[in-house]
N, C-alpha and C positions, 0 to 999 in steps of 0.2 A: 551869241553863245558857242556857235561853231567855232569862232575864232579862238576863244579860249582852249578848247579841246586840242586845236591845232598847235597853239603854241604851248601847253603842256606837254604834248607828244614830242615836240621839237626840243624843249627843255630837257626832258629824260633821255632823248637819243643823243644828244651833245655831251650830257654830264654822265651818261652810263659807265663808261670805262672808270671814272673817279669813284664811283658809288661801289663797286667791286669790293668784297673783303679782301683786306690786307693779311699777308702772312702772318700767323701767330706761332711763335715757338713757345712749346709749353714745358717741354723736360729738359732744356738745355743741351749741352753737349754729350755725346755717348763718351768722348774722351777729354776730360775737362783740361788735361795737360796732353799736349800733342808734339812730338819731334818733328823737326823739319822734315819733310819728305814723306809725313804719313798723312792718313786721312782721318777727317773729321765728320762725325755725322750729327745733324740737328734733328729733331722731331718736333712736331706740332701740327698745324692744321695750314692748308692753303699753299704749302711750301712749293707746289707744282708751278706756281705763279712767278716764282723767283727765276729772274733772267741772269742777275749779276750777284756774286759775293765778293764783298771788299774787305780786306783786313786792313785796320788802320792802327798803326803802333803809336802808343802814346807818345807825344813829343815830337812826332815826325809829321811834316805837312802833306807828304805824298802818300796815299794809300795805293795799295797793291790790289787789282783784280784778280781773282781766283777762279780757277776752271770748275765748274760744277761736274762732278763725275757721275752721279746718278740723282735721280729725284722723283718723288711720287707726291701725292697730296700730303702725306704724313711724315716723310722723310727727305732729308737732302744731304748728300755727302758731297765733300769737296777735299782735294789734296793740298796740303799746304806745300808750297814749293820748296825744294831741297835746300836752297840758299837763303831761306828766310831768316831774319835775325831773331836770336832769341828775344823775348819780351812778351808782354801782355798786351794784346789786340783787341780791339773793338770789332765786332763783325757788324757789316753793314749789308742788309739786303736789299735788292732793288727788284720789285717794289718792296716796301716795308720799312725801311730805315735800320737804325742801329737796333740791337737785341741787349737785352740786359745782361745775359752772361758774358764774361771775358773770355777769350781764348789764351791760355798759356802756351808759348812755343818754346821749346828747348832745342838745343843745337843738336844736329843729326851726330850720329857716331861716326868718328874720324876713320 
């Protein structure tokens, strides 16, 4: 019987990180359309766990990692780089994966 308890504790310790809740984006973007060089903000829960935000332009194979400027458990802000191409992007959170709302980026003013 003691072996079963030790085994169960070992499994829980090994799987603990994967059992943590993933970030959940609940209300989408503060700015549904953002100019290149501006900041976008997500709201939700568990966003403090996000370590990387990636923008994936549809039809382009190489995603771009974005610097997270501020984050709390319920809010995450990041700046879209000034030279980001105009288009519709899928936002991917790590951990968490792609989120449903798309981010539209327009050209920065000349």
